[in-house]
C-alpha atoms as one frame of an Amber mdcrd trajectory, in Angstrom:
protein
   1.488  12.199  -3.734   2.961  11.441  -7.119   4.303   7.885  -7.787   7.750
   7.619  -7.039  10.073   6.436  -9.924  11.573   2.955  -9.882   9.299   1.838
  -7.080   7.391  -1.557  -7.807   3.924  -1.740  -7.583   2.912  -3.527  -4.235
  -0.987  -4.357  -5.011  -2.375  -6.704  -7.489  -4.239  -4.187  -9.974  -6.572
  -6.609 -11.316  -7.882  -7.768  -7.913  -8.230  -3.825  -6.861 -10.287  -3.271
  -9.860 -12.198  -6.301  -9.521 -13.042  -5.237  -5.942 -13.785  -1.622  -6.850
 -16.159  -2.804  -9.604 -18.085  -5.259  -7.294 -18.871  -2.026  -5.233 -20.255
  -0.545  -8.484 -17.579   2.179  -9.102 -14.585   2.496 -11.298 -10.900   3.113
 -10.940  -8.919   6.040 -12.616  -5.523   5.296 -14.308  -3.717   6.959 -11.315
  -5.564   4.859  -8.458  -3.469   1.774  -8.461  -0.237   3.729  -8.187  -1.462
   6.008  -5.547  -2.701   3.033  -3.613   0.741   1.435  -3.716   2.328   4.651
  -2.645  -0.126   4.357   0.368   0.748   0.993   1.200   4.538   1.755   1.079
   3.882   4.586   3.648   2.028   1.882   6.104   4.563  -0.456   5.874   7.369
   2.121   6.506   5.431   3.421   9.398   4.892  -0.122  10.528   8.668  -0.827
  10.336   9.600   2.141  12.236   7.298   1.241  14.919   8.924  -2.288  15.166
  12.355  -0.787  15.312  11.192   1.680  18.017  10.062  -1.262  20.001  13.491
  -3.096  19.714  12.170  -5.627  17.006  13.037  -6.627  13.491   9.799  -8.494
  13.100   6.908  -6.471  11.779   3.699  -7.592  13.563   0.045  -6.771  12.870
  -0.020  -4.606  15.916   2.560  -2.434  14.075  -0.236  -1.326  11.540
């Protein structure tokens, strides 16, 4: 999945890198962008589920 142009990164890169480093691993240059794309997809799926259930509020159960 390539990073889509114009989309803002939804994750805090420094916090992600810090967490990965605490697990004794490294992050590639592309990881943060791809993680952000995955977050966009997860949010979109949750939004669709909420709409299908007649709600405008996204809830934890939609994830």
